[in-house]
N, C-alpha and C positions, 0 to 999 in steps of 0.2 A: 642057485637062487630060484626061489619060488615065483617071484614076480618083479616087474620093473614099474615103478610108480612115477608118473610125470606130473609135476606141480608148476603153477605159475603161468600156464599158457592162456592166451586170450583169443587170438585169431587162428593160431596154428593147432592142428589136431595133435593129440598125444601120439597117435600112430606115426605121424610124420616125424616127430622128434625121435621116436624109436628107430625109424628107418635109417637115420644118419649114424646110429651107434653101431659099434663092432661087437658089443656084448648084448645078448638077448636072454629072455626068460628061459630057464632050464640050464643055462651055462654055469660052470663053476666060476666063483669069484676070482678074477684075475686083475691085479693092479695095473699091469701093462695095458690090457685091453680097455680098462676103465679110462686110463690116460689118453689112449687113442680116441676113444669115444668123446672125451672132453674136447680134444683138439678139433675133431670133426664137426662138432656142434658149433664151436666158435668160428670155424672157417666158412660156415654157411652164410655168415653175415646177418643172420636173422635175430641174433640174440645179443643184448648188451652185457649179460652176465649168465654164467652157467656154473652150477655146483652139483657134484655127484657124491652121495654118501651111502654107506651101508647101514641098514637098520634091521638087525636080525637076519632073516632069510629074504629080505626085500632090498632092492636097489632103488633109492629115491633120487630122482633127477629134478632139480629145481632150476627153472629158467626165468630170465627177465627179457621179454621180447623188446627188440628195437622198435621204436615208434614208426608210424607211417607218415611220410611227408604230405601235408595237406596243400601247402603253397610255398613257393620260393620267390623271394623278393630281393631286389637290389636297391640300396639307398646310398646316395652321395655320388652316383656316377653321372657325370655331365659330358665327358669327352668320348665315352664309349656307350653306344646304345644298349638298352636292356636286351634286345633281340640277339645282339652279338655275344653278350655275356651268357645268356641262356644257352646258346648253341655251344659255348665253350665248356660249360659245366656238365658233368656226367650225371649228377643227381637230377631227377625230375619229380614233379608231383606224382603222388600215388606209388612211389617206390619206398623201399625200406631205408630209414636213416641209419647211417653208421658214421662214427667219428673219422675212421680212416678215409672214407670217401669224401667227407667234408674237407679234410685237410688236403686231399688230392685236388679237389676243385679250387680251394684257396690258392694252391700253387699254380694251377692253370690260369686263374684269373690274374695273378701277379705277373705271370709270363706274358699274358696278353697286354698288360699295361707296359711292361718293359719293352715289348716289341713296338709300342707306340711312344717310346722314349720317356716313360715316367717311372724311374727307378725308385722314387721316394714314395710310391703308392703303398698303402697298407689295406689289408682286408681282414675284418674281424667277423666271424660267423656267430650268430646268436639264434637261439631257438625259443619259440613261444609255445608253452605246453597247452594242448587242447584236450578236450574230453575224448574218451575212447582210444587213448594211447596214440593220439595224433599230435603233430607239431607243425608250426610254421617256421621255415628256415629263412633267416634274414642275413644277407651279407652287407655289413656296414663298411663302405668304401671311403677312404680318404685318398683322393687321386694324387695330391701333391703337385708340385711344379714340374714342368718338363725338364729332363736332363739333357742339356744341349751338348753338341760337339764343339768344344772351344777351339781345338786346333787339330789339323791333320798334317802329319810330317812324313817324310820319306827319307830312308837311309839307303845309299847305294845307287841312286839314280845319277847317271852321267849324261845320257843322251837327251833326256827331257827334263825341264825344270819342274818344280813343285806345282806351279800354277797350271801347267798343262796336264799334269797327272791328276790334280784335284778335279779338273773338268771332266775327266774320264769316269770318276766315281759318282755313284748315285748319292752317297752321303756327302753332305756339305757342311762347311763350318758355319757356326751361328753368325747371322747378320740380321740387322733390323728389317731389311727388305724381304726377308723370307717368312713373313708372318702368314702367308697363304699356303705354306707347305710344311710338311713334317720331316723333310729330308735332313734338316739340321739337328734332329734329335737322335740320340744313340739307339741303334737297333742291332744286336749281334747278328741276326739273320742277314741284315743289309750289309754288314761288314763282310760276311762270308761271300755274299754276291759281289761285292766290290773287288774282292780278290780275283774272282773270275773275270770281271770287267777289265782289270789290269792285265791279266794274262792274255785276254783276247786282243787288247790294244797293242801289246808288244808283239804278239804273234802276227797280227795284221801288218805290222811295219817291219817284219823280217827278223825279229829277235827270237829265233827258234829255241834257244837255250834258256829263255827267261823263266824265272820262278820267283814266287813270293816266299821268302824264307820264314817270315813271321808277320803277324798283324796283332799288335798289342794295344788293348784299350785300358787306359789308366784313369781311375776315378779321382777327381780332384779332392783335396783334403776336406773341402766344405760339402762334398757330395752333390754339387750342383752342375757338374759338367764332366766331360771326358776328353782326354788327350789320346788320339789314335796315331800310332806309329807303324808304318809299313817298312819292313826291311826287305829289299828286293835285290835280285842278282840279274842284271840285264843280259849279260853274255854278249856275244858278237852278233853283228847283223849279217844276214845271209842274202844271197841272190838266188833266183831260179837258175838251175842248170838245165839238164835235159828232162823233158816230160814225155814219157812213153806209156803205151797201153799194153798190158799182158792179158790177152784174151784166152781164158781157159775153157770157153764154151765152144761146142762144135758149130762150125759154119759161121761163126761170128768173125767178121773181118775188121781188124783194128783200124785200118785206113778209113773206114766209113765213119768212125767215131772221132778221128783226130781233129776235125774242125771244132769240136766242142771244147777242146783244150785251148783256152784263150791266153793262158800264161805264156810269156815269152822268155827265152833264155836271156839272162842279163837284167831282167826286171827284179826289183826287190821282192823277196819271198813274202807271200800273203796267205796265211792259213785260212782266212775267210774265202778267198778265191778257190783254194783247193777244195773246201767243203762244198762250194757252189758247183764246181766241176763234177764232183762225186754225185751230187743231186741230179744234174743234167744227164750224166752218163747213165744213171739208174733209170731215168725216164726213157732215154733213147733206147737202151737195151730192152726195156719192157715193151716198147712199141714194136719191137722186132719179134715178139712172141716168146721171150724168155721170162716166164713168170717167177722163177726162183733164181735170184741173182744176188750175189754178195760182192760189193765193190769196196776194196780197202786201199787207200793210198799208202804205198810203201815209201817212207822218207829215208833217203840216204844222204846224210850231211857230211861234207868234207870240211873239217875244221881248219885245215891249212889254207885252202883256196876260198873258204867262206861261201861255198856253193852247195845248194841242195838239189839233188836229182829226185824226181818224183815218178814213181811207177804206179799206175792205176791197175791194180790186180783184180781182174774180173773173173770170178769163179761162180760155180753153181751153188746157191745157198741151200739150206735145209728145206725139204718139202713140207711146208707148214701151211695149214689152211685156217681161216678165221672161223671159229666155232660159233661165237656170238659176240654181240656188243652190249655190254651192261652199262646203263646210264643211271647215275645217282645225283641227287642234289637239286634237280630241277623241280621246283614246286609249281611254278607258273608256266614255264616254257614247255610246250608239247614235245614228246620224244621225237616225233618225226621232223621237227624243226632242227634238231641236233643231228639226227641220222642222215638227213639229206645233204649235210656238209661233208660227209665222209666219202673218201674216194675208195673205200673198202666196204663190202657188205658181207653178211654171213655166207660162207661157202667159197669166198674168193681166196686165191693164193695170197698169203701174207706178204706184204711188201713194206719195208721200213720207210722208203721214200714217200709212198702214198700215205703212210701213217703220219709222217711229219707234215705233209701238205694238209691232211685232214685237221691236224691240231691247229695249224695256222689259220685255216678257213674258219674254224670254230671260234678262235680268238678274234678274228676280223669281224665277226658279227657284232661285237661290242655289247653283248647282252649279259656278260658274266664278269664278276670280279675275278674269278679264278676258273680256269678250264684246264684240267689235268687229263692227259690221255696217255695211258700206259697199256702194255700187254703182258699177260702172265700165262704160263703153260696151263693147258686144260687138265682137269683132274680125270677126264674120261678116256683120253687118247693122247699118245705122245706126239702125234703129228697135227695137233690142234692147238690153237691159242685163243685166249679170251681177251678182247679189248675192253678195258675198263675206262669209263669216262666219268670224271667227277667234276661237277660244276658248282659254282656258287653265284647265284643270280644277283644282279644289281638293278637299281632303278633305271628304267628305259624311258620314262616320261620326262619331258622337258617343258618348262614354262618360263618364258623369258620376256623381259620388257626392256626396251633400250631407248636411249636418246643419243643424238649425235649431230654432226654437221658435215656436209660435203660441199665442196666448191661446185659440184655439178647440180645438186638438187636442193641445196640450202639446209636449214635446220630440219631435223626429222625426229619422229617418234616411231619406234617399232615395237610390235608385240606379236608373240607367236606361242602356239601350243603344239607339242609334237609327242607322239607315242611311236617308238621304233619297233615295239614288239607287242602289237595290239592283241589282247586276249591270249598272249603266249603263242601266237601263230606266226610270228616273224613279220607281220604286215606293218607297213609304215604309213602313218597318217599325219598330215601337217595342216594346220590352219594358221595363217600369218597375215599381218597387215602392216602397212607402212603409211604414215602420214607425214608429208613434207610440204614445204612451201611451194615446191614445183612438181610434186608427184604424190598421188594417192593410189595405193595398191592394196588389193585384197586377193589372197590366194588360198585355195583348198586343193590338196592332192592326196591321193591314196595309191599305194603300191603294194602289189602282191608279188613277192620275189620268186615264188614257185607256182606259176599259174598252171592249173590242171595237173599239179604234182610233177611238173617238168621244170627243167632249169630255164624257165622263161619268166622274165620280169614283166608284169603287166600292170597298168594303172590308168588313172584318169586325173585330169586337172580342171579346175574351174577358176577363172580369174576375172577381175575387173580393175582396169588401170586408167587413171586420169593423169595426163601430163600437161604442164604449163610450159609451152615452147615459145612463149612470147619473146624471150630474149634472143632466140636463134632464128625463128621463122614466123613470128607474129601470129600464132594461132594456138589453140588448145586441142589436144587429142584425147579421145575417149575410146577405150577398147574393152569389150566384154565378150567372153566366150569360154570355150573349153577344148580339151584335147583328150584323145585316147592314145596310150603308149604301149609298145611291145618291144622287148629287147632280149637278146640272147647271145651267149658266147659261142662263136664258131670254133675257135681254138682258144687256148689260154690268153694269148695277146690280142686276138681278133674278135671284135664284137660288132653285131649289127643291131640297129634300132629302127623302129617304124613309129610314125606318129600321124594321126589324123586330127586336124584342127578345124574347128568351126568358130568364127569370130566375127564381130561387127566393129568396124572402125568408123569413128565419127570425127570430122574436122569442124570446129566451131570457134566462136569468139575471135574471129579474125580481126586484128587491129591494123592490118596492113592494106595498102592500096595496090599491092602487087597483083597483077592479073594472073600470075602463075600460082599464087596462093588462093585467090578467090575462086579459081577454077576447081579447086579441090574441096570446096565446102560441101558438106552433106555426109550421109551415111552409106557405107558399102559393106557387103557381106562377103567374107572369104571362106571358101571351103577347100582345104588343101591336104595333100598327103606328102610326108617327108620320110625319106629313108637315108640312113647314114651308116658308114663303116668306120670303125676306129681300130687302129692297130697301135697298141701301147706297149712299149718295152722300157718304160721308165722304172727306176728303182723305187720311186715314191710318187704318188699322184698329188701329194700336198706340197712337199718341198723336194723336188727331184734333184739328184746330184749327178746321175748318169743315165744314159739311155735316150730314147726318142719316142715320138708319137706322131701319127698322121691321122687326120680325120677328113673324110670326104662325104658330102651330103648333097642330095638333090631334092627339091621341093617343087611340086606341081599343083597349081590352083586352077579350078574350073569345073570341078565335080559339083555343080550347083553354085549358087552365090553369084555375085556381080563381078568378081575379079578373076582375071585369067592371066597367068604368067608361069614361067619356068625359072627357077632359081637354083644356082649351083654354088657351093662353098667348099673351099679347101683350106685346111689349116694344119700346122705341124710345128714341131719343135725338136731341138737337139740340145742335150745338156752335157757339160764336161766339168769334172772336178779338177780344177787347176792346182789346188793345194788344200790342206785341211780346212774345210768349211768355206772355201772359196770356189764358187760355182759360176761358170759361164753358161748362159742360156741364150739360144738363138731361136726365135719364134717368128711365125708368119701367119697371116690370115688373108684370104682372098675370096671375093664373091662376085657373081655376075647374075643379073636378072634380065629376062626378056619378056615383054608383054606379048600376049597372044591375041593379035587383032586389035589391040588397044594400047594406049600409053600406060606406063607404069605409074601407079598411084604414089603420091608423096609419102604415105605411111609405109610403103614397101621399099623405098629407096634406101641406099646406104649413106650413112653420115659418119664422118671420121673426125676425131679430135677428142680431147679430154683423156679418158682412160686408154683409148686406142692410139693416141699420138700425143704424148706429153710435150708441153711447150705451146700447144694450140688449144683454144677453147673447144668445148663440146660442139660438134658440127662446125668447127672453125675453118675447115678447108673444103673445097669443092665448089660446085656451081652456086652463084649468088646473083640475086636480082640487082641490076645496076641502080635502079631508082630507089629501092627501099632497103637494100643491103640484107635481105632475108636469105637464109640458107635454103636451098632447094633440093639438096641431095643428088646422088648419082646412081646410075644403073650398074656400075662396077666399081670395085675398090680393091686396093692392095696395100697392106701394111706389113711391116717387119720391125723386129726389135732385137738388139743385142744388149744384154745386161749381165753385169758381173755382180753377184751377191757375195758379201764378205763380212766377217765379224769386225767390230770396231773397238775391240779391246775390253768390253764389259763382260761380266760373267754370263754364261749361257742361259741361266735361268731368268735373266732380265728379258730375254727374247728380243733384243735389239740388234739389228743388222743394217749395214749400209749397202748402197748400190750405186753404180755408175751405169749410165745407159745411153744408147743412141737409138732413136726411133725414126722410122721413115714411113711414108705413106702417100697415097694419091687417090683421087676419086674421079671417075669418068663423067660423061655428060649426064644431064638430068632428064633426057628423053622428053623434051618439050618440042611441040610442033614448030613454033616460031621462037627461036632462041636469040633473036637480035637484041633483046634487052637483058641478056644474061652474060655475066662474066664467068667463064669456065676455062680451065686449063688442066690438062692431065700431067703437068710437070711434077716431078718428084719433090716432096717436102721432106725436110730433114731437121731433126732437133737432137740435142745432146744435153745431158745434165747429170745431176747427182740426187740422191734421196736417202731417206732413212725410214725404216719400218720398225714398229714396236708391237709385239704381241702382249699388250698390257693386260693386267687382270680385269680391267674395265672394258676390254674389247680392242679390236685392231686399230692402230693409229699409223698413218703414213703421211709423209711429207716429201714431195718431189719438186725440184727446181729445174725447169727445162728451158733451154734457150734455143729458139729457131735458128737454124743455120741456112736453110734454103726455104724460101716462101714466096708467095705472090703478094702483090701490094694490097690486095683486098682481103687477105686471110686475117682471121681473128686469133691473136696470140694470147697466151696465159703463162706468165712466168712461174707462178707458185700454184701448186695443186696440193690441197690438204684434205684429208678424210679422217674423221673420227667417229667411232661408234662404241657403244657400251651396252652390255647385257647384264641384268642382275635379277 
């Protein structure tokens, strides 16, 4: 062939077209090579149509270029934001339009709607022709109604009833009260996750042979709902047998690690506990200088005796180092905010336990919708691994407004604005205010979690508080001031905090004739330093089920200012899970304050009652003026509580739980020079009662009924305590 002629190009050079072809000028005409050239040009995705024909000694190639996308728009989407749809679509503005890519994006958008429980959704792509071979691409979306889960059934369950198993799943059956969640819409990915939740539930309770035989979702004939049926095989329930350690590392003594194995022979087998022991063994072995370790639990089940022996096999793991950490998806959050949560850095010996802990720390930031942490082999060296971090950011700003009522401060209005990831630096800033009939409060706080790029949390607070204490002590209290804070972890469970506070307290609007109150009128400035240690081994700081905590703090005032004292406080708690979702909590709080060369001011004394001793009013116990019945507070106090929290039979998503409690407390003397006109007794007060708590969509609601069992004749009691708050 003498020449190759290219026709129909607009943006693409003729030489570019020729470069994709397998037949060139000067070659003999070959039908097979022409066909390969035709396929190669189509596969580029640049052309809507390609034709090749022979005209004498010339080869004519005629092409029709695919248009360029000018803009992509979505119409009809209300339930899913345009940003989410755009991120799901592969086609972008200023890329080449192809029908295959459009159909692929339509499928991805439909999958996104199905994951949100809308199987009736339809997507129709339309193009708007523009000049210069450009197009606008519009996806017309009809979202349809949600496809709810009508019924969840189980086949093969003997040990647990269907109600209990449904509570284990994240997917829920359709109910009118689930209007604030999408858990009752069908999502195949969620069903897959539910299979794993079922497996974990049974393995936690000793059913080591459990498996999910099938999970079938059937669409109803009217296509408006799904029936989900799980076929399960529970198997037998096993108990722990012997737990041993097989140490394959030189100079590693198994007896030093045995205290970590908390499972006891005869207890029901618990796979979660085994995993927790593996984690703790990995940490313990790592602290002894073994960087490369692989711990695998060897499970030996005896089906006749229903006993499982566990051997923790500790061997040297592969010598792999971290080459680099790649982070993607963070548009706003700085890389260093993510990197500083990692227990591994470039060059470290790779450790799976530290990788899991890093993943959990990253999720605990609560900055991301998704935080995936994986590791892949390096392409440069066999003894290197690359840690890949993929995050999807979410909104970290919070604006709330609330109204409510409390038996302690009356009707109230709350407003706050908060940003937990200021400028993507991980800093936390809060401005909040409370307006109530008996309290007005304004707070501003700022926290830098990594001060000077070290794991030290530093911050400051500014506050102004006005309290109406006329019902208890016949005066108003005004406090204005600020504080500087510094805190750091000494070990994982042990934390130390420091705080410097400068504030002014003012006692005014005294309506009492009590000389003990009148002596306190005026303003006083307090300059104090507080340090505290917290040892926390609870499984959760919000709703603990197991573990304990201890806090001890000391405060000294007198570095300037008018007030001089030393105060010490001690508090702690122990929690026990008695049964599924039944938790016993034992808590205590103690305090003592000593004036240095002066009497303790009334605003610094301890007042007990209300939240701290149910069955009694706020400041309901302790020293009291005989003549006016005003509460004067004490220089020491002691409180304790035993409470059992339990479900009351409603579904978990209702967030309703009941409690029975017994509270005890006492308050010491009021540190008054002449106490002849004061009723005071350090006798123990005791109350008992029941209550109910509701984590409502409108805010927390609690109702407690407390009956005093031991009290003094002058104490102020309160049978009913009710708190309600809402944020929207």
